[in-house]
SERO-4910 file (N, C-alpha, C, O; in steps of 0.05 Angstrom, whole numbers):
BEGIN
 pado doro    nc1    nc2    nc3   cac1   cac2   cac3    cc1    cc2    cc3    oc1    oc2    oc3
  Met    A     91   -252   -282     94   -241   -256     85   -262   -235     65   -275   -238
  Arg    A    101   -264   -214     94   -283   -193     69   -274   -179     64   -250   -177
  Pro    A     53   -293   -169     28   -286   -156     31   -267   -132     15   -249   -129
  Val    A     52   -271   -116     55   -254    -93     62   -225   -102     53   -206    -89
  Leu    A     76   -222   -124     81   -195   -133     56   -182   -144     52   -158   -140
  Arg    A     39   -198   -156     13   -187   -166     -4   -178   -143    -17   -157   -144
  Val    A     -5   -194   -122    -21   -187    -98    -11   -162    -85    -26   -144    -78
  Leu    A     16   -160    -82     28   -136    -71     22   -112    -88     18    -90    -78
  Glu    A     23   -115   -114     18    -93   -132    -11    -83   -128    -15    -59   -126
  Val    A    -30   -101   -128    -58    -93   -125    -63    -80    -98    -76    -59    -96
  Leu    A    -52    -92    -77    -56    -80    -50    -43    -53    -48    -54    -35    -35
  Ser    A    -19    -50    -60     -6    -24    -59    -21     -2    -74    -23     20    -65
  Val    A    -33     -9    -97    -49     10   -111    -73     18    -95    -80     42    -93
  Leu    A    -86     -1    -83   -110      5    -67   -102     22    -42   -117     41    -35
  Glu    A    -80     16    -30    -71     32     -7    -65     61    -16    -72     80     -2
  Leu    A    -51     63    -38    -44     90    -49    -69    106    -55    -71    130    -49
  Leu    A    -89     93    -68   -114    107    -74   -129    116    -49   -140    137    -48
  Ser    A   -128     99    -28   -143    106     -4   -129    130     10   -144    147     20
  Ile    A   -103    131     10    -90    154     23    -93    179      6    -95    201     18
  Val    A    -95    177    -20   -100    200    -37   -128    211    -31   -132    235    -28
  Val    A   -148    193    -30   -175    202    -25   -177    214      3   -191    235      7
  Leu    A   -165    202     23   -165    213     50   -152    241     51   -161    259     64
  Ser    A   -130    244     37   -116    270     36   -132    292     22   -134    314     31
  Ile    A   -145    284      0   -162    303    -14   -186    311      3   -193    335      4
  Asn    A   -197    292     17   -220    298     34   -211    317     57   -226    335     64
  Leu    A   -188    312     68   -177    329     90   -171    357     80   -177    377     94
  Ala    A   -160    360     56   -152    386     45   -176    402     35   -174    427     32
  Thr    A   -198    389     28   -220    404     16   -244    405     36   -245    422     53
  Val    A   -263    388     32   -289    391     46   -289    378     73   -306    384     90
  His    A   -272    359     78   -270    344    104   -297    333    113   -308    341    133
  Ile    A   -307    315     97   -332    301    104   -325    279    124   -309    261    118
  Asp    A   -337    280    147   -331    261    169   -337    232    161   -323    214    169
  Gly    A   -358    228    145   -366    201    137   -344    188    120   -340    164    122
  Val    A   -332    203    103   -311    193     85   -287    184    103   -276    162     99
  Ala    A   -279    200    121   -257    194    139   -264    170    157   -246    153    162
  Ser    A   -288    168    166   -297    146    183   -296    119    169   -290     99    181
  Val    A   -303    120    144   -304     95    129   -276     88    117   -267     65    119
  Leu    A   -264    108    105   -239    103     91   -215    100    109   -195     88    101
  Gly    A   -216    112    133   -193    110    151   -187     81    159   -164     72    156
  Pro    A   -207     66    169   -202     38    175   -195     21    151   -179      2    152
  Val    A   -207     28    128   -200     13    103   -171     17     96   -157     -2     89
  His    A   -162     42     98   -134     47     92   -116     33    112    -95     22    104
  Gly    A   -123     33    137   -107     19    157   -105    -11    151    -84    -23    154
  Ala    A   -127    -23    144   -127    -51    137   -110    -57    112    -96    -77    111
  Leu    A   -112    -39     92    -95    -43     68    -66    -40     75    -49    -54     64
  Phe    A    -59    -21     92    -31    -17    100    -21    -42    114      1    -52    108
  Leu    A    -37    -53    132    -28    -78    146    -26   -101    127     -9   -118    129
  Ala    A    -45   -103    107    -44   -124     88    -18   -123     71     -5   -143     66
  Val    A    -11    -99     62     14    -96     47     38   -103     64     56   -118     55
  Ala    A     39    -93     89     62    -99    106     65   -129    112     87   -140    110
  Val    A     43   -142    120     44   -170    126     51   -187    102     66   -206    104
  Thr    A     39   -180     79     45   -195     55     74   -192     47     87   -212     40
  Ala    A     85   -168     49    113   -164     42    131   -178     62    152   -188     54
  Leu    A    125   -178     87    142   -190    108    143   -220    105    164   -233    109
  Phe    A    120   -233     98    119   -262     98    122   -274     70    124   -299     68
  Ala    A    124   -259     50    127   -270     23    156   -279     19    175   -268     31
  Arg    A    159   -299      3    186   -311     -2    199   -296    -25    185   -285    -43
  Asp    A    225   -296    -25    242   -286    -47    237   -257    -54    240   -249    -77
  Leu    A    231   -240    -34    229   -212    -39    255   -198    -30    268   -208    -11
  Met    A    262   -177    -44    286   -162    -36    280   -149     -8    258   -142     -2
  Leu    A    302   -146      7    299   -133     33    288   -105     31    272    -96     47
  Arg    A    296    -91     10    286    -64      5    255    -63      3    242    -45     13
  Thr    A    244    -83    -12    215    -84    -15    202    -88     12    181    -76     18
  Arg    A    213   -106     28    201   -112     54    202    -87     72    182    -81     85
  Leu    A    224    -73     72    226    -50     90    209    -26     80    197    -12     97
  Met    A    208    -22     54    192      0     44    162     -4     49    147     16     51
  Ala    A    153    -29     51    125    -34     57    117    -26     85     93    -23     91
  Leu    A    137    -22    102    131    -15    130    129     15    135    123     23    157
  Ile    A    136     31    115    136     60    119    107     70    116     94     67     96
  Pro    A     97     83    137     70     94    136     67    116    115     87    130    108
  Val    A     44    119    104     36    139     84     48    133     57     34    130     37
  Ala    A     75    131     55     88    127     29     93     98     23    103     91      1
  Gly    A     86     80     41     92     51     37     79     39     12     91     23     -2
  Gly    A     54     47      6     41     37    -18     55     44    -43     59     27    -60
  Ala    A     62     69    -46     76     78    -70    104     66    -73    112     57    -94
  Leu    A    118     65    -51    145     54    -51    145     24    -57    162     13    -71
  Thr    A    126     10    -45    124    -19    -50    116    -24    -79    126    -43    -91
  Leu    A     99     -7    -90     91    -10   -118    115     -8   -136    118    -23   -155
  Val    A    132     12   -131    156     16   -148    175     -8   -145    185    -18   -165
  Asn    A    179    -18   -121    196    -40   -116    186    -66   -128    201    -83   -138
  Val    A    159    -70   -127    148    -94   -139    152    -94   -169    157   -115   -180
  Arg    A    149    -72   -181    154    -70   -210    183    -75   -217    189    -87   -238
  Lys    A    201    -66   -200    230    -73   -204    235   -102   -201    250   -114   -216
  Glu    A    222   -114   -182    226   -143   -177    214   -159   -199    225   -181   -206
  Ala    A    193   -150   -211    180   -165   -233    199   -166   -257    199   -186   -272
  Arg    A    215   -145   -261    234   -145   -284    258   -161   -278    273   -169   -296
  Arg    A    263   -167   -253    287   -181   -244    286   -210   -251    304   -225   -245
***
């Protein structure tokens, strides 16, 4: 697997995990501390995925565009990165 695909895969998983934890926190106990810490972390991970996908070489256009979709971008980028790794 190319290094850029590996980086995108790791960042996408981390972004996906952060949005899942934020959603669970919102739907259940809504601890303000969790949202205060994890909100900016999720935002930074989203930006990292988007910037990495936009500036990486030899990525499919679909992968680049899916990385820009808020909330679902991490999961969609992860699926596309795995498709590109098989290509």
